[in-house]
Backbone as a ProteinNet text record, in pm:
[ID]
protein_1_A
[PRIMARY]
MTDPILFTLLGVALTVGAVLLLRRVASFSAQAPGDYAGAQPQFDLRRHLNGPIACEGVIYGPTGRVASRFSGAFEATWEGNRGIMRERFHYDSGTVQDREWQLCIGNDGRIEARAPDVIGAGQGDQSGPAVRLLYRLRLPEGAGGHVVDVTDWMYLTPGGAIVNRSEFRKFGIKVAELVATMHPANADRSAA
[TERTIARY]
1524.9	1496.6	1400.3	1409.1	1316.7	1185.9	1177	1050	939.8	972.3	866.8	828.5	928.9	899.5	802.6	849.1	767.4	632.4	608.3	479.7	395.7	459.2	393.5	345.7	428.7	389.2	290.4	287.9	183.3	55.8	57.9	-64.9	-131.8	-38.8	-95.2	-158.9	-87.7	-146.8	-276.6	-291.1	-409.2	-518.5	-487.7	-586.5	-642.5	-546.8	-589.7	-670.7	-627.7	-709.5	-849.2	-860.3	-992.4	-1079.8	-1018.3	-1099.1	-1157.1	-1061.3	-1088.3	-1202.8	-1193.3	-1279.4	-1424.4	-1424.3	-1542.2	-1612	-1532.2	-1596.7	-1656.4	-1582	-1637.8	-1760.6	-1782.7	-1891.7	-2002.3	-1975.3	-2067.4	-2069.8	-2084.9	-2096.9	-2179.7	-2196.7	-2273.5	-2230.4	-2092.4	-2038.5	-2039	-2077.5	-2093.3	-2212.9	-2313.4	-2439.3	-2414.1	-2486.1	-2490.8	-2634.5	-2651.7	-2794.5	-2858.4	-2788.8	-2844.9	-2910.7	-2859.3	-2910.9	-3057.9	-3117.1	-3248.5	-3334.9	-3271.3	-3336.8	-3464.9	-3578.9	-3700.8	-3777.1	-3726	-3798.6	-3893.4	-4007.1	-4103.1	-4110.7	-4165.6	-4220.9	-4096.2	-4113.1	-4006.4	-3992.3	-3866.8	-3826.8	-3813.2	-3876.3	-3871.1	-3849.8	-3721.5	-3692.2	-3796.3	-3836.4	-3923.6	-4061	-4102.5	-4232	-4215.2	-4110.2	-4102	-4022.2	-3944.1	-3879.1	-3928.5	-4055.8	-4126	-4213.1	-4220	-4301.6	-4230.3	-4314.4	-4259.3	-4230.9	-4118.5	-4069.7	-4024.8	-4066	-4020.2	-3910.2	-3811.9	-3698.8	-3665.3	-3635.7	-3570.1	-3463.8	-3354.9	-3255.1	-3145.9	-3046.9	-2932.1	-2803.9	-2699.5	-2561.4	-2488.4	-2419.5	-2335.9	-2200.4	-2112.7	-1969.3	-1896	-1761	-1675.4	-1683.1	-1725.6	-1728	-1863	-1961.2	-2088.3	-2194.1	-2159.2	-2255	-2308.9	-2434.4	-2505.6	-2428.1	-2385.6	-2318.3	-2407.5	-2517.1	-2606.8	-2741.7	-2841.7	-2986.4	-3037.3	-3132.4	-3160.4	-3302.6	-3362.1	-3486	-3460.1	-3536.9	-3522.8	-3663	-3651.4	-3769	-3710.2	-3761.8	-3715.3	-3829.7	-3785.4	-3887.5	-3831.6	-3884.5	-3827.4	-3927.8	-3872.7	-3948.5	-3872	-3951	-3908.8	-3962.2	-3882.1	-3921.7	-3853.9	-3934.9	-3882.9	-3786.6	-3663.7	-3555.6	-3469.9	-3508.6	-3411.9	-3494.9	-3424.7	-3497.7	-3408.1	-3471.1	-3400.4	-3461.8	-3375.6	-3421.9	-3353.3	-3433.8	-3375.4	-3402.2	-3289.6	-3301.3	-3260.7	-3328.2	-3294.4	-3296.2	-3182.5	-3154.6	-3153.7	-3220	-3205.1	-3153	-3029.7	-2953.7	-2980	-2969.5	-2985.1	-2888.3	-2777.9	-2694.8	-2743.2	-2848.3	-2905.8	-2856.4	-2761.4	-2724.2	-2820.5	-2827.2	-2914.9	-2829.4	-2865.9	-2779.3	-2872	-2829.4	-2908.1	-2822	-2893.9	-2819.6	-2928.8	-2873.1	-2961.1	-2905.8	-2963.8	-2924.4	-2977.8	-2893.1	-2934.9	-2925.8	-3044.4	-3054.7	-3082.9	-3016.7	-3047.4	-3059.8	-3157.7	-3169.8	-3163.9	-3065.4	-3054.3	-3142.9	-3164.3	-3258.4	-3231	-3106.3	-3074	-3096.7	-3147	-3187.6	-3071.8	-2956.4	-2839.4	-2865.6	-2808.5	-2836.4	-2709.4	-2718.8	-2607.8	-2660.8	-2574.7	-2631.5	-2520.6	-2555.3	-2458.2	-2510.8	-2432	-2464.2	-2335	-2352.1	-2233.8	-2117.7	-2160.7	-2057.6	-2019.1	-2059.6	-2032.4	-1914.3	-1791.9	-1680.8	-1718.1	-1729.9	-1759.8	-1914.2	-1940.4	-2086.1	-2090.9	-2198.5	-2236.9	-2292.5	-2269.8	-2313.6	-2398.9	-2517.6	-2599.9	-2684.6	-2753.7	-2839.3	-2969	-3075.4	-3213.2	-3220.5	-3262.3	-3285.6	-3384.8	-3507.4	-3612.8	-3644.9	-3658.6	-3691.7	-3563.7	-3454.6	-3332.7	-3275.3	-3205.2	-3125.5	-2993	-2883.2	-2755.7	-2691.3	-2624.9	-2559.7	-2418.9	-2315.4	-2185.4	-2129.3	-2066.1	-2019.9	-1911.9	-1839.5	-1744.5	-1801.7	-1800.5	-1869	-1767.4	-1775.8	-1697.7	-1785.3	-1733.3	-1811.7	-1804.4	-1893.6	-1892.2	-1769.8	-1717.9	-1607.1	-1625.2	-1752.1	-1784	-1750	-1756	-1736	-1602.9	-1516.3	-1364.2	-1335	-1437.9	-1409.2	-1355.7	-1344.2	-1286.7	-1372.3	-1304.8	-1375.7	-1385.4	-1497.4	-1521.9	-1602.9	-1575.6	-1641.1	-1766.8	-1889.7	-2019.5	-2078.3	-2134.7	-2206.3	-2343.3	-2430.8	-2573.6	-2679.8	-2743.4	-2854.4	-2980.8	-3084.7	-3224.8	-3306.2	-3391.4	-3473.2	-3620.7	-3707.6	-3844.1	-3920	-3985.2	-4075.5	-4204.3	-4276.9	-4399.6	-4514.8	-4494.6	-4588.9	-4554.9	-4443.3	-4404.1	-4299.8	-4262.7	-4150.8	-4022.7	-3929.4	-3790.7	-3691.2	-3616.9	-3522.3	-3382.5	-3307	-3179.7	-3072.6	-2969.9	-2860.8	-2733.2	-2634.3	-2524.2	-2398.1	-2292.2	-2158.6	-2068	-1993.4	-1895.6	-1754.2	-1664.5	-1540.4	-1428.3	-1322.2	-1198.7	-1081.1	-1011.9	-897.4	-944.6	-1070.7	-1128.4	-1180.6	-1160.8	-1207	-1337.7	-1434.2	-1564.9	-1549.4	-1590.6	-1591	-1715.4	-1831.9	-1965.6	-2072.7	-2183.3	-2299.3	-2416.7	-2509.9	-2636	-2741.5	-2849	-2969	-3089.5	-3174	-3282.8	-3407.1	-3523.4	-3644.7	-3700.5	-3757.6	-3813.8	-3960.9	-4044.1	-4188.1	-4249.8	-4356	-4413.9	-4463.8	-4436	-4449.9	-4600.7	-4687	-4832.2	-4891.2	-4807	-4871.7	-4912.6	-5010.4	-5061.2	-4979.5	-4895.1	-4798	-4859.5	-4979.8	-5039.8	-5071.5	-5101.3	-5132.2	-5024	-4897.2	-4772.3	-4730.3
14247.9	14380.6	14357.2	14251.9	14238.5	14180.4	14114.8	14066.3	14176.3	14290.7	14397.4	14442	14462.8	14506.1	14410.2	14274.7	14171.7	14162.6	14173.2	14174.4	14294.1	14403.9	14530.8	14510.7	14465.8	14439.7	14341.4	14229.2	14123.2	14182.2	14275.1	14338.5	14428.6	14503.7	14597.6	14510.5	14406.9	14327	14250.4	14213.9	14146.9	14257	14374.2	14472.3	14518.2	14536.2	14570.7	14458.9	14327.1	14214.8	14215.4	14237.2	14231.2	14342.5	14459.6	14575.6	14537.5	14489.2	14449.6	14344	14249	14139.1	14186.1	14274.1	14339.2	14417.3	14485.3	14576.1	14489.1	14371.1	14290.7	14209.7	14177.8	14088.3	14159	14278.4	14337.4	14489.9	14533.8	14683.6	14712	14834.5	14885.3	14832	14827.8	14777.1	14627.4	14564.3	14411.9	14356.8	14443	14412.7	14366.3	14269.6	14231.3	14234.7	14257.6	14248.4	14105.6	14005.5	13870	13863.9	13939.6	13947.6	13973.7	14038.1	14085.3	14005.5	13905.4	13838.7	13769.4	13772.3	13708.5	13785.1	13878.5	13966.3	14055	14091.6	14175.9	14308.7	14418.2	14427.2	14439.3	14394.8	14406	14540.2	14593	14717.1	14724.2	14797.7	14816	14959.9	14993.2	15138.8	15206.8	15137.1	15186.4	15227	15155.1	15183.2	15272.4	15246.5	15327.7	15454.8	15467.7	15592.2	15640	15687.7	15733.7	15851.2	15946.3	16065.2	16165.9	16253.1	16343.6	16286.6	16305.1	16246.1	16358.7	16342.9	16444.6	16378.8	16455.1	16382.3	16485.5	16419.8	16491.6	16424	16495.4	16405.6	16492.5	16427.8	16481.1	16421.2	16493.6	16447.5	16463.1	16345.3	16341.7	16363.6	16442.4	16456.6	16348.8	16363.1	16255.2	16239	16336.1	16323	16265.8	16239.8	16176	16278.6	16410.2	16515.8	16561.5	16604	16655.9	16769.9	16757.7	16868	16940.7	16884.6	16958.5	16890.9	16959.7	16910.5	16963.4	16878.5	16913.9	16867.5	16918.1	16867.2	16863.6	16780.3	16756.5	16742.8	16776.3	16753	16674.9	16558.5	16483.1	16465.2	16438	16403.8	16292.2	16178.4	16052.3	16008.7	15985.2	15927	15803.2	15705.1	15590.1	15565.7	15499	15448	15300.9	15214.3	15068.8	15057.3	15024	15005.5	15113.2	15227	15356	15464.4	15526.9	15636.7	15739.1	15866.7	15987	16032.6	16064.2	16120.8	16249.5	16363.9	16494.2	16536.2	16572.3	16598.5	16749.9	16811.9	16949	16932.9	16969.8	16973.2	17110.7	17140.3	17271.9	17236.8	17284.8	17266.8	17372.7	17339.3	17442.2	17562.8	17551.9	17668.4	17755.5	17727.8	17815.5	17763.1	17659.1	17611.1	17532.1	17535.8	17462.1	17376.1	17256.1	17155.2	17077.7	17075.9	16990.6	16874.1	16772.9	16653.1	16575.3	16520.5	16444	16305.3	16199.1	16066.1	16003.9	15935.3	15851.9	15704.5	15638	15507.8	15397.3	15288.6	15176.3	15044.1	14971	14845.5	14734.1	14639.9	14522.6	14424.5	14326	14210.8	14131.3	14140.7	14061.7	14152.9	14266.5	14359.5	14448.3	14424.6	14523.8	14653.9	14752.5	14892.7	14955	15037.5	15130.4	15275.3	15363	15497.6	15598.7	15700.8	15808.9	15934.9	16031	16169.3	16251.3	16384.9	16460.7	16463.6	16442.8	16460.7	16311.9	16212.1	16070.3	16031.4	15995.5	15949.3	15808	15800.2	15679.5	15639.3	15512.5	15471.3	15405.5	15445.4	15368.3	15224.8	15136.1	15001.8	14961.3	14897.5	14852.1	14730.7	14692.3	14575	14598	14538.9	14532.6	14398.4	14392.3	14262.4	14267	14206.3	14216.1	14358.1	14410	14548.6	14648.3	14606.1	14692.2	14717.4	14820.5	14856.6	14897.7	14855.9	14895.8	14963.1	15079.6	15154	15192.5	15156.4	15196	15284.5	15391.7	15489.2	15580.5	15657.2	15753.9	15896.3	15977.5	16102.1	16223.4	16313.7	16443.7	16536.5	16572	16674.4	16813.2	16900.2	17041.4	17104.6	17208.3	17282.7	17350.2	17382.3	17435.2	17329.7	17203.3	17096.1	17034.6	17109	17067.8	17010.8	16969	16908.6	16771.4	16705.3	16581.9	16472.6	16368.2	16241.8	16137.8	16094.1	16002	15869.9	15764.8	15629.9	15631	15605	15606.9	15469.4	15424.6	15306.2	15354.9	15328.3	15387.3	15275.6	15266.3	15163.7	15240.9	15181	15232.5	15112.6	15131.6	15027.7	15070.6	14981.2	15016.4	14971.6	15050.6	15021.1	14969	14883.4	14833.5	14939.5	15069.7	15171.3	15248.2	15206.1	15261.8	15375.6	15414.8	15520.1	15450.7	15520.2	15473.9	15537.5	15452.1	15510.5	15489.5	15591.2	15591.8	15616.8	15531.4	15549.1	15532.3	15627.4	15629	15651.8	15583.9	15612.2	15675.5	15772.2	15834.5	15807.9	15754.2	15714.5	15772.6	15807.1	15866.4	15784	15717.8	15623.4	15526.9	15473.8	15372.2	15419	15549.8	15611.5	15682.5	15649.7	15709.2	15858	15943.8	16094.1	16155.2	16082.8	16141.6	16018.4	16046.1	15945.7	16034.5	15974.6	16053.9	15957.8	16013.6	15933.6	16028.1	15970.7	16041.7	15950.8	16018.1	15944	15999.7	15911.4	15957.4	15898.7	15972	15922.2	16012.2	15942.5	16019.2	16165.8	16261.5	16401.1	16421.6	16351.2	16375.2	16283.4	16204.6	16107.6	16171	16130	16176.8	16114.6	16195.6	16145.7	16166.5	16231.2	16253.4	16120.1	16014.5	15885.8	15810.9	15847.8	15772.2	15812.4
15059	14999.2	14871.6	14801.5	14693.3	14725.9	14848.3	14884	14897.8	14958	14959.7	14828.7	14739.2	14604.3	14522.6	14531	14476.7	14530.6	14658.9	14724.8	14682.7	14665.7	14621.2	14483.3	14395	14251.6	14242.9	14317.7	14316.1	14360.5	14472.6	14517.1	14418.5	14353.3	14242.4	14125.5	14082.6	13983.6	14020.8	14138.3	14185.8	14201.4	14241.6	14249.4	14110.6	14020.7	13887.9	13815.3	13835.2	13791.4	13851.4	13971	14045.7	13990.2	13963.8	13911.2	13773.6	13689.3	13548.2	13543.3	13634.5	13638.1	13692	13785.5	13837.7	13728	13656.1	13549.2	13435.1	13415.4	13308	13336.3	13470.4	13505.9	13594.1	13647.3	13735.7	13724.1	13612.7	13588.7	13463.4	13437	13329.6	13200.7	13182.7	13056.8	13046.5	13157.9	13149	13084.3	13055	12982.2	12841.8	12786.7	12649.9	12604.7	12475	12420.7	12453.9	12450.9	12478.8	12620.3	12707.2	12852.3	12850.9	12745.4	12750.3	12642	12566.3	12471	12523.9	12445.8	12503.7	12604.2	12668.7	12774.7	12685	12751.1	12697.1	12764.6	12703.8	12557.7	12459.5	12332.6	12240.2	12196.8	12195.8	12151.9	12000.9	11917.2	11781.7	11744.1	11711.6	11689.8	11597.9	11488.2	11397.5	11463.2	11552.2	11625.6	11744.4	11829	11963.5	11943.4	11844	11820.3	11686	11686.1	11565.8	11595.2	11515.4	11532.7	11626.2	11690.5	11782	11917.7	11972.7	12102.3	12192	12322	12418.7	12510.3	12549.7	12619.3	12739.2	12854.3	12967.6	13027.2	13084.5	13135.8	13201.3	13265.8	13331.4	13279.3	13296.6	13263.6	13387.4	13430.8	13555.2	13496.1	13570.4	13545.4	13604.4	13593.1	13645.5	13797	13873.1	14023.8	14061.4	13966.9	14000.3	14041	14025.8	14041.1	13913.5	13921.5	13802.2	13747.3	13620	13550.9	13457.1	13415.1	13318.6	13328.2	13303.5	13285.2	13148.6	13093.2	12963.8	12933	12833.4	12768.4	12615.5	12555.7	12415.6	12342.6	12214	12125	12010.7	11976.4	11852.9	11761.2	11640.7	11540	11462.4	11458.9	11388.1	11286.3	11161.1	11055.6	11000.7	10949.2	10887.3	10751.9	10671.5	10541.7	10533.7	10566.3	10573.6	10688	10669.1	10764.6	10775.7	10711.4	10712.4	10773.4	10877.4	10944.8	10966.2	10990.5	11029.8	11159.8	11258.5	11382.1	11413	11411.6	11435.1	11585.9	11646.6	11788.3	11808	11911.8	11945.2	12097.7	12160.6	12301.1	12355.3	12470.5	12537.8	12674.8	12702.4	12826.4	12925	13058.9	13161.8	13150.2	13070.7	13052.2	12944.1	12883.7	12772.1	12633.1	12625	12506.5	12437.3	12305.2	12221.3	12138	12123.9	12038.7	11941.2	11810.1	11715.1	11671.8	11644.9	11587.5	11503.7	11384.2	11304.8	11281.6	11320.5	11317	11183.8	11116.5	11001.9	11050.4	11058.1	11108.8	11007.8	11017.3	10923.9	11015.1	10997.6	11069.3	10963.9	10990.2	10902.5	10923.2	10837.5	10846	10970.4	11023	11147.1	11280.6	11260.3	11378.8	11419.5	11353.2	11384.9	11330	11413.3	11375.4	11336.4	11238.2	11200.6	11218.5	11285	11307.8	11277.6	11203.2	11166.4	11208.9	11250	11273.9	11250.7	11228.5	11193.2	11300.9	11426.9	11535.5	11586.5	11516.7	11534.2	11444.6	11499	11421.5	11357.9	11229	11152.9	11180.2	11200.3	11223.6	11359.2	11424.9	11547.9	11514	11592.6	11574.6	11691.2	11669.3	11780.1	11742.8	11854.9	11851.9	11920.7	11877.8	11946.8	12006.2	12121.1	12199.5	12303.5	12288.6	12388.6	12400.6	12521	12548.4	12560.4	12497.9	12515.7	12374	12371	12250.4	12298.1	12240	12276.7	12150.5	12163.5	12056.5	12101.2	12028.5	12047.2	11954.6	11991.8	11890.3	11962.9	11873.3	11920.4	11886	11976.4	11960.7	11990.4	11890.7	11919.4	11990.1	12107.8	12195.3	12126.4	12148	12109	12164.1	12095.1	12134.4	12286.1	12308.3	12442.9	12546.6	12517.1	12610.2	12602.9	12519.7	12504.9	12380.5	12285.9	12161.5	12167.1	12283.2	12293.5	12217.7	12192.3	12130.4	12239.8	12259.3	12362.4	12308.3	12372	12338.6	12417.1	12352.1	12407.5	12406.7	12517.7	12537.4	12573.4	12481.4	12487.1	12491.6	12611.4	12632.1	12637.5	12571.6	12583	12634.4	12724.6	12771.5	12766.4	12697.2	12686.4	12808.8	12865.3	12988.3	12944.8	13035.6	13011.3	12968.3	13011.5	12979.4	12849.8	12787.3	12662.3	12667	12781.9	12798	12766.5	12722.5	12710.9	12812.9	12875.2	12973.8	12904.1	12888.4	12826.1	12926.5	12922.9	13004.3	12931.2	12934.3	12842.6	12928.1	12906	12956.5	12853	12890	12809.5	12864.8	12785.3	12833.1	12740.7	12813.4	12733.4	12790.7	12706	12745.6	12833.7	12829.5	12907.7	13052.3	13071.8	13204.2	13185.6	13270.2	13259.4	13294.6	13203.4	13225	13229.5	13201.7	13206.3	13201.7	13254.9	13235.4	13214.5	13125.2	13089	13123.6	13186.1	13215.4	13164.8	13084.3	13026.1	13009	12997.3	12961.5	12827.6	12747.1	12623	12612.9	12558.3	12543	12428.4	12366.1	12249.7	12310.7	12230	12269.6	12295.5	12233.3	12242.2	12345.5	12422.6	12508.9	12638.5	12704.6	12830.3	12946.7	13006.3	13099	13245.1	13252.7	13391.8	13461.3	13379.9	13437.3	13481.2	13440.9	13479.5	13615.1
[MASK]
++++++++++++++++++++++++++++++++++++++++++++++++++++++++++++++++++++++++++++++++++++++++++++++++++++++++++++++++++++++++++++++++++++++++++++++++++++++++++++++++++++++++++++++++++++++++++++++++

């Protein structure tokens, strides 16, 4: 009688272990800034997130279907290693959302990012053509007001556009994903 229970528990433990291992070595969260060290072009927030920036993207819900589409207009300014990036998002629902990031880049390239809806300070790294930022975000009341853990990756393309991919997790479970592109607002995108 105990053999079936023991085998069931062993099967569950092996399954959980395999899922955790797969997530650690072969998933979005398995990336590390060092994976991109030395690759080109080098991403420098002060250069590539500077001035007027246009953004377009989608947010996928927990089922993998598009839950929202948006466009954004950003304005970023820098004084040395300190920057301010003001964002205005327009969602397909008609909602408009504003956010202002206070950014600081250390001499070692580490990033500290603060915004009113970010709990504490986000921490990040620049490495090669990639930037990773980790932070806790309080969603707007219209989206439930939940606090989620965000892993935000930005990748600089050879043409100068930035591809942003973010995962939003609650209790370790992915609840949303964002994919967006950013480029200088005055750039001629017809050649792309």
